Structure formats: C-alpha cells, structure tokens
C-alpha positions as CSV (number, residue, x, y, z in Angstrom):
1,M,126.6,62.3,-154.9
2,L,123.9,64.6,-153.6
3,P,125.1,67.5,-151.4
4,L,124.1,67.3,-147.7
5,H,122.0,70.4,-148.0
6,S,119.9,69.2,-151.0
7,T,116.2,68.5,-150.5
8,S,116.7,64.8,-151.2
9,A,119.5,64.5,-148.5
10,R,117.3,66.2,-145.9
11,L,114.4,63.9,-146.6
12,A,116.7,60.9,-146.4
13,A,118.1,62.2,-143.1
14,A,114.5,62.3,-141.7
15,M,113.8,58.8,-143.0
16,L,117.2,57.6,-141.6
17,G,116.3,58.9,-138.1
18,Y,112.9,57.2,-138.3
19,F,114.4,53.8,-139.3
20,I,116.8,54.1,-136.4
21,L,113.9,54.7,-134.1
22,V,112.2,51.6,-135.4
23,I,115.3,49.5,-134.9
24,V,115.7,50.8,-131.3
25,L,112.1,49.7,-130.7
26,L,112.6,46.3,-132.2
27,T,115.9,45.4,-130.5
28,L,115.4,46.9,-127.1
29,Y,111.7,45.8,-126.6
30,P,110.3,45.6,-123.8
31,F,112.7,48.3,-122.4
32,Y,112.9,46.5,-119.0
33,F,116.5,47.2,-117.8
34,A,118.2,45.6,-114.8
35,I,121.7,45.0,-113.7
36,P,122.5,41.3,-114.2
37,L,124.3,39.1,-111.7
38,Q,126.6,38.1,-114.6
39,F,126.8,39.2,-118.2
40,E,125.8,36.6,-120.8
41,L,126.7,36.4,-124.5
42,D,125.1,34.2,-127.2
43,L,128.0,32.8,-129.2
44,R,125.8,30.6,-131.5
45,V,125.7,31.2,-135.2
46,R,122.2,30.8,-136.7
47,P,121.8,31.4,-140.5
48,D,118.3,32.7,-140.2
49,D,119.3,35.3,-137.5
50,I,122.2,36.4,-139.7
51,I,119.9,37.0,-142.7
52,E,117.4,38.9,-140.5
53,N,120.1,41.1,-139.0
54,I,121.6,41.9,-142.4
55,I,118.1,42.9,-143.7
56,L,117.4,44.9,-140.5
57,L,120.2,47.4,-141.2
58,L,120.0,47.4,-145.0
59,P,117.9,50.6,-145.1
60,I,120.3,52.3,-142.7
61,G,123.2,52.0,-145.1
62,F,121.1,53.0,-148.1
63,L,119.6,56.1,-146.5
64,Y,122.9,57.2,-145.0
65,R,124.4,57.2,-148.5
66,L,121.4,59.1,-149.7
67,T,122.1,61.8,-147.2
68,G,125.5,62.3,-148.8
69,G,127.5,60.0,-146.5
70,S,130.3,57.8,-147.6
71,R,130.5,54.0,-147.8
72,R,133.0,54.1,-144.9
73,G,130.6,56.2,-142.9
74,A,127.8,53.7,-143.5
75,L,130.0,50.9,-142.2
76,I,130.9,53.0,-139.1
77,L,127.2,53.9,-138.5
78,G,126.1,50.3,-138.8
79,F,128.8,49.1,-136.4
80,T,128.2,51.8,-133.9
81,L,124.4,51.4,-133.9
82,S,124.7,47.6,-133.5
83,M,127.3,47.8,-130.8
84,S,125.2,50.2,-128.8
85,V,122.1,48.0,-129.1
86,E,124.0,44.8,-128.2
87,S,125.6,46.6,-125.2
88,L,122.2,47.7,-123.9
89,Q,120.8,44.2,-124.4
90,L,123.3,43.0,-121.7
91,F,121.0,44.8,-119.3
92,L,117.7,43.4,-120.7
93,P,116.8,40.1,-118.8
94,V,114.7,38.9,-121.8
95,R,117.4,39.6,-124.4
96,T,120.8,38.1,-125.0
97,A,123.6,40.0,-126.7
98,A,125.3,38.2,-129.6
99,P,128.7,39.3,-131.2
100,V,127.6,37.7,-134.5
101,D,124.7,40.2,-134.6
102,V,127.2,43.1,-134.7
103,V,128.9,41.5,-137.7
104,A,125.7,40.8,-139.5
105,N,124.2,44.3,-138.8
106,T,127.4,45.9,-140.0
107,L,127.3,43.8,-143.2
108,G,123.7,44.9,-143.7
109,A,124.6,48.6,-143.5
110,V,127.5,48.0,-146.0
111,A,125.1,46.1,-148.3
112,G,122.6,49.0,-148.1
113,A,125.3,51.4,-149.2
114,W,126.3,49.1,-152.0
115,L,122.7,48.9,-153.1
116,Y,122.4,52.7,-153.2
117,D,125.5,52.9,-155.4
118,H,124.1,50.4,-157.9
119,L,120.5,51.7,-158.0
120,T,121.5,55.4,-158.4
121,A,123.6,54.5,-161.4
122,R,120.5,53.1,-163.1
123,L,117.5,55.0,-161.6
124,T,117.1,58.7,-161.0
125,M,114.2,60.6,-159.4
126,T,112.9,63.0,-162.1
127,P,109.8,65.0,-162.7
128,T,108.6,62.1,-164.8
129,M,109.0,59.7,-161.8
130,V,107.2,62.2,-159.6
131,G,104.3,62.2,-162.1
132,R,104.1,58.4,-162.2
133,L,103.9,58.3,-158.4
134,A,101.4,61.2,-158.5
135,L,103.4,62.9,-155.6
136,E,102.4,66.4,-156.8
137,I,98.8,65.6,-156.1
138,P,97.6,66.7,-152.7
139,L,97.1,63.9,-150.1
140,M,98.9,61.3,-152.2
141,G,101.8,61.3,-149.7
142,L,99.3,60.6,-146.9
143,L,97.8,57.7,-148.9
144,Y,101.3,56.2,-149.2
145,M,102.0,56.7,-145.5
146,L,98.9,54.6,-144.7
147,I,100.4,51.6,-146.5
148,P,103.1,50.8,-143.9
149,L,100.4,51.4,-141.2
150,L,98.2,48.8,-142.8
151,W,101.2,46.5,-143.0
152,M,101.9,46.8,-139.3
153,N,98.2,46.3,-138.6
154,A,98.3,43.1,-140.7
155,L,101.3,41.8,-138.7
156,A,99.5,42.5,-135.4
157,L,96.4,40.7,-136.8
158,E,98.5,37.5,-137.0
159,V,98.6,37.5,-133.2
160,E,95.2,39.1,-132.4
161,P,92.7,38.4,-135.2
162,D,90.0,40.5,-133.5
163,R,92.0,43.7,-134.4
164,W,90.2,43.7,-137.8
165,V,88.1,46.6,-136.4
166,L,91.2,48.7,-136.4
167,T,91.9,47.6,-140.0
168,V,88.4,48.8,-141.1
169,L,89.1,52.3,-139.7
170,I,92.4,52.6,-141.6
171,C,90.8,51.4,-144.8
172,I,88.0,53.9,-144.5
173,S,90.6,56.7,-144.3
174,G,92.3,55.5,-147.4
175,S,89.0,55.1,-149.3
176,I,87.9,58.7,-148.4
177,I,91.3,60.1,-149.6
178,L,91.2,58.1,-152.9
179,S,87.6,59.0,-153.7
180,D,88.0,62.7,-152.9
181,I,91.1,62.9,-155.1
182,Y,89.1,61.3,-157.9
183,R,86.2,63.6,-157.5
184,M,88.5,66.6,-157.6
185,W,91.0,65.5,-160.2
186,G,89.4,62.5,-161.9
187,G,89.0,64.3,-165.2
188,Q,92.7,65.1,-165.4
189,F,93.7,61.5,-164.8
190,G,91.4,60.2,-167.5
191,L,89.7,57.9,-165.1
192,S,86.3,58.0,-166.8
193,A,85.3,54.6,-165.5
194,K,84.9,54.4,-161.7
195,G,85.7,50.7,-162.0
196,W,89.3,51.5,-162.5
197,L,89.2,53.6,-159.3
198,G,87.8,50.6,-157.5
199,L,90.6,48.4,-158.8
200,A,93.2,51.0,-157.7
201,A,91.6,51.1,-154.2
202,A,91.6,47.3,-154.0
203,G,95.2,47.3,-155.1
204,W,96.2,49.9,-152.4
205,C,94.4,47.8,-149.7
206,L,95.9,44.5,-150.9
207,L,99.4,46.1,-150.9
208,G,98.9,47.4,-147.4
209,M,97.6,44.1,-146.1
210,G,100.5,42.2,-147.6
211,P,101.4,40.1,-144.6
212,G,97.9,38.7,-144.3
213,V,97.3,38.2,-148.0
214,L,97.0,34.4,-147.5
215,H,94.2,34.8,-145.0
216,I,90.7,35.0,-146.5
217,F,89.4,36.9,-143.5
218,P,89.7,39.8,-143.1
219,T,91.7,40.4,-146.3
220,V,89.2,39.5,-149.0
221,P,86.2,41.3,-147.4
222,M,88.4,44.3,-146.6
223,V,89.7,44.6,-150.2
224,I,86.2,44.3,-151.7
225,G,84.8,46.7,-149.1
226,V,87.4,49.3,-149.9
227,A,86.8,49.0,-153.6
228,L,83.0,49.4,-153.2
229,L,83.2,52.2,-150.7
230,T,85.6,54.1,-152.9
231,M,83.5,53.7,-156.0
232,A,80.3,54.7,-154.1
233,R,81.9,57.9,-152.8
234,A,83.4,58.7,-156.2
235,A,79.8,58.7,-157.6
236,L,78.7,61.4,-155.2
237,P,78.5,64.9,-156.7
238,W,81.5,67.2,-155.9
239,R,80.1,70.6,-155.1
240,I,83.3,72.2,-153.8
241,T,84.8,74.8,-156.1
242,E,87.9,75.4,-154.0
243,R,90.9,73.7,-155.6
244,R,92.6,73.4,-152.2
245,F,90.5,70.6,-150.9
246,E,93.0,69.0,-148.5
247,R,91.5,70.4,-145.3
248,I,88.1,69.3,-146.3
249,T,89.2,65.7,-146.9
250,L,91.4,65.7,-143.8
251,G,88.4,66.9,-141.8
252,R,86.5,63.9,-143.1
253,I,89.1,61.3,-142.1
254,L,90.1,62.9,-138.8
255,P,87.2,61.6,-136.7
256,G,87.7,58.0,-137.8
257,F,91.4,58.2,-137.5
258,T,91.2,59.7,-134.0
259,L,88.9,56.8,-133.0
260,Y,91.4,54.4,-134.5
261,V,94.3,55.9,-132.4
262,I,92.3,55.8,-129.2
263,L,91.2,52.2,-129.7
264,L,94.7,51.2,-130.7
265,A,96.2,52.8,-127.5
266,L,93.6,51.0,-125.3
267,W,93.6,47.7,-127.1
268,P,92.0,45.5,-126.0
269,P,89.6,48.3,-125.0
270,L,87.4,46.4,-122.5
271,R,90.1,45.6,-119.9
272,E,89.3,46.1,-116.2
273,L,89.9,49.6,-114.7
274,T,92.3,50.1,-111.9
275,A,94.0,53.0,-110.0
276,W,96.2,55.0,-112.3
277,H,99.7,53.5,-112.6
278,G,102.6,53.5,-115.0
279,T,106.2,52.4,-115.5
280,F,109.4,53.6,-117.2
281,G,109.6,50.9,-119.8
282,L,106.9,48.8,-121.5
283,T,106.3,46.3,-118.8
284,D,106.4,46.2,-115.0
285,R,107.7,42.7,-114.7
286,I,110.3,40.3,-116.2
287,E,108.6,38.0,-118.7
288,P,109.6,36.3,-122.0
289,V,109.0,38.4,-125.1
290,N,105.7,37.0,-126.4
291,T,106.5,37.7,-130.1
292,R,109.7,38.1,-131.9
293,Y,108.8,41.6,-133.0
294,P,106.3,43.8,-131.1
295,A,103.8,44.2,-134.0
296,A,101.2,46.0,-131.9
297,L,103.7,48.6,-130.6
298,L,105.1,49.1,-134.2
299,E,101.5,49.8,-135.3
300,Y,101.1,52.4,-132.6
301,L,104.4,54.1,-133.6
302,A,103.3,54.0,-137.2
303,A,99.9,55.5,-136.3
304,F,101.5,58.5,-134.6
305,T,103.8,58.9,-137.6
306,V,100.8,59.2,-139.8
307,L,99.2,61.6,-137.2
308,G,102.3,63.8,-137.4
309,Y,102.2,63.8,-141.2
310,L,98.5,64.6,-141.2
311,S,99.0,67.4,-138.7
312,A,101.7,68.9,-141.0
313,E,99.5,68.6,-144.1
314,W,96.6,70.3,-142.3
315,R,98.7,73.5,-142.4
316,G,100.5,72.6,-145.6
317,R,99.0,75.3,-147.7
318,A,100.4,77.9,-145.4
319,E,103.9,76.9,-146.7
320,R,105.4,77.5,-143.3
321,P,109.1,76.4,-142.9
322,L,109.7,73.3,-140.9
323,A,111.5,75.2,-138.2
324,Q,108.4,77.4,-137.6
325,D,106.0,74.5,-137.7
326,L,108.0,72.1,-135.5
327,P,106.8,73.6,-132.1
328,R,103.1,73.2,-133.2
329,L,103.8,69.6,-134.3
330,F,105.5,68.9,-131.0
331,L,102.7,70.2,-128.9
332,I,100.1,68.3,-130.9
333,A,102.1,65.0,-130.6
334,L,102.9,65.5,-126.9
335,G,99.2,66.3,-126.1
336,A,97.9,63.3,-128.0
337,A,100.5,60.9,-126.6
338,L,99.9,62.2,-123.0
339,A,96.2,61.8,-123.3
340,M,96.6,58.2,-124.5
341,E,99.0,57.4,-121.7
342,I,96.7,58.9,-119.1
343,L,93.8,56.7,-120.4
344,V,96.1,53.6,-120.6
345,G,97.2,54.2,-117.0
346,F,93.8,53.3,-115.7
347,Q,93.7,50.0,-117.5
348,E,94.8,46.7,-116.0
349,G,98.3,45.8,-117.0
350,P,101.6,47.6,-117.1
351,G,99.8,50.9,-117.4
352,A,101.3,54.1,-118.8
353,S,104.8,54.1,-120.2
354,L,107.4,56.9,-120.4
355,V,109.4,55.0,-123.1
356,R,106.2,54.5,-125.2
357,L,105.3,58.2,-124.9
358,C,108.8,59.3,-126.0
359,L,108.8,56.8,-128.9
360,V,105.4,57.9,-130.3
361,V,106.2,61.6,-129.9
362,S,109.4,61.1,-131.9
363,G,107.4,59.1,-134.5
364,A,104.9,62.0,-134.9
365,L,107.7,64.5,-135.2
366,S,109.3,62.3,-137.9
367,G,106.0,62.1,-139.8
368,G,105.7,65.9,-139.7
369,M,109.2,66.4,-140.9
370,I,108.8,63.8,-143.7
371,Y,105.8,65.8,-145.0
372,H,107.7,69.1,-145.0
373,L,110.8,67.6,-146.6
374,Q,108.9,65.6,-149.1
375,R,107.0,68.7,-150.2
376,S,110.2,70.6,-150.6
377,H,111.8,67.8,-152.6
378,V,108.8,67.4,-154.9
379,R,108.7,71.2,-155.5
380,F,112.4,71.1,-156.3
381,L,112.0,68.3,-158.8
382,L,109.2,70.0,-160.5
383,G,111.2,73.2,-160.7
384,R,108.9,75.2,-158.4
385,P,110.6,77.7,-156.1
386,A,110.2,77.1,-152.3
387,R,108.0,79.6,-150.6
C-alpha cells in the first residue's frame, strides 16, 4: 500500500475531497434548510435508488484506499458521510431522508475499496503509463480536465438545449490546446498527417459530450467543428522558439474561457434586472427540485475547478510549492466567484448565493491543488526530482 506521504496519496486525497464536495452538492441541493413540524423518513426500498447510491460513493472508497486508508476506514468514511447527509436532509423540505440510502452508500464505499484492491493487483501507474497518457506534456492535464466539464455541460443541455453556446466556448479551448501542442511537439509524436490530429480532437470532443451522444444536434456539428478547427490551427506556422509555450496557449484560451464562465454564471443571460439581492442557499423559496441532479450547478462547479487548475498552471513553470501558491489561488478564486455573485445578484430570481460562492471557491482550490499534486506525481514517476 502506498504511504500517506507519497505523491500518489496526496493527489488521491485532493481528488477525494473534491468528490465529497460534489456529493454534498448533489445530496443537499438546493440548500434550503428549515426546521420541520415533524421529521419524516422514507422507508421504501427501490432497486434503482439502491444502485444509484452504491455508485455514488464508489469513488469515495476507491480514493480513500489510494490515500493509504484501510478497508475498514473506507467503510467508516462511507457510513459517516452518508449519515451526515441523511441527517441534514431531515431539514430540507424538498428532500426525504431514507435509512436504506445509508446502507447503499456504505456498500458503495466498501465496493470502491474492493475495486481498488483488485485493480492495483493488476495495474500499476508506471513511467510507461504516463507516456501513454502523455501526462508529461504541458497542458495535457488541462485538456483532460475539460472532459468532465464538457460532460456536465452535456447533462445540462438535456434540460436547456440552448446552452450549446457554452459548449462551443469549451470546445474552442480544447481545440486551441490540442493544436498548439501539435504545433510545438507534433514532430516528436510522429503525427505527420494532420488528419490524425483531427480524429484525436473529434474523439476528445465525443468523449466529453458522452451524455448527448445520441442527439445529432449539437453533438455532430460540434465534433466536426472541433476537428476542422484543430486541423486548421495546426496548419498555421509556429514561430515561437521558446519551449515553454504554456503561458502563450493559456493566454489564447483565457478570453474565451472567461466569457464562458461569465455566461455560465448569468445563464440565461437576458433575465430582467432587479435591485441587488441574495440568499444563503440556492433558492429563496420552497419548491420541488426540478431535476434529480442539478446539472447546471455541477457545470458551474466544474468550470471553477478548471479555472483553479488553469490558474495554477499559469505559474507552473515557477515550480512554487503548493503551500506558497495556495494564497494566490484563493484570492483569484474568491475574486472571480465574488464578481459573479455580484452580477447574479442583479438578475431576477434567487440572486446571489453564499453557499454557491463557497462551493465554487472550494472547487477552484481543488483544481489548483490537483494541478500541483499531479505535477509532483508525474515528476516522481519519471524519476525527476522535485524543485
């Protein structure tokens, strides 16, 4: 088992914290708490709910084992997390606590720990695996981080099809990263034909838009557009002699990604303006949860996670330790989140939200931590000393 202080354990701990944050968002949405006249429990047993709750905590058990924790510890963590969530749901008028969920969640954490034990006996992360994933190449980690963001966007598209504008902005960022990597390192990859690069870009887009793969629009136009844009940019001459091209590429995607975050926060952006207002939770009134999972809010959280990762990579070449970079990341995340909440507060609806602000700041910090810890782990696997 990996020691707790190893690079892989620290990266797993950061991922574990992020997954717990996502679970809190999913299970306590919309964060409208009230003292009930009487407590209610749902004693029904539904097979589909049991399966969902097992899957929900599967990553928790897996990642906890990866941090160096024991199988018993995974069981305790799963039970404690589930009990905490179900207890808080007693105070959510739109939720109903269910004892069977505690059992299913705990089983999910145990199953995740079991999966870790069986996979690690057959699969080991080695320098060869790092090479296959191209993790040693600058900006590849950011490209991977955009995949779950696209996934969340595709889920939100199921409810609001006009969000395809946001999808375009994410895809443009991915296309710029892929084409710049090719223009800088293409010769080393052996990618002499730009058609292969177009196929890789299409595959990346298709993977990210997985939930909407059965919908012709916008999936097919988006996949084709990403492939064509990537090939077109790859054909442009590369006049930069500096090998450290990350900041140049990040500077190219930053305007579009900033526009994406602003539109995402204000979506739909053409709502009527009112006097500034806000609330503690995510709504100012008791109402049924419109969707089982708050896909739009998950996308917003994922966007700030990518923003935190991007902010950390902007200073990545400085090789600053995480402890020194954390205050800067916090100020960037807090400033961006505050600016968005100030703007949202003038829109018709619930307005600004303290809970949402805290969630996305935590997400951005998680993204920055993931970058630092991933970089340290890749350097360790490649036998390069930490600076």
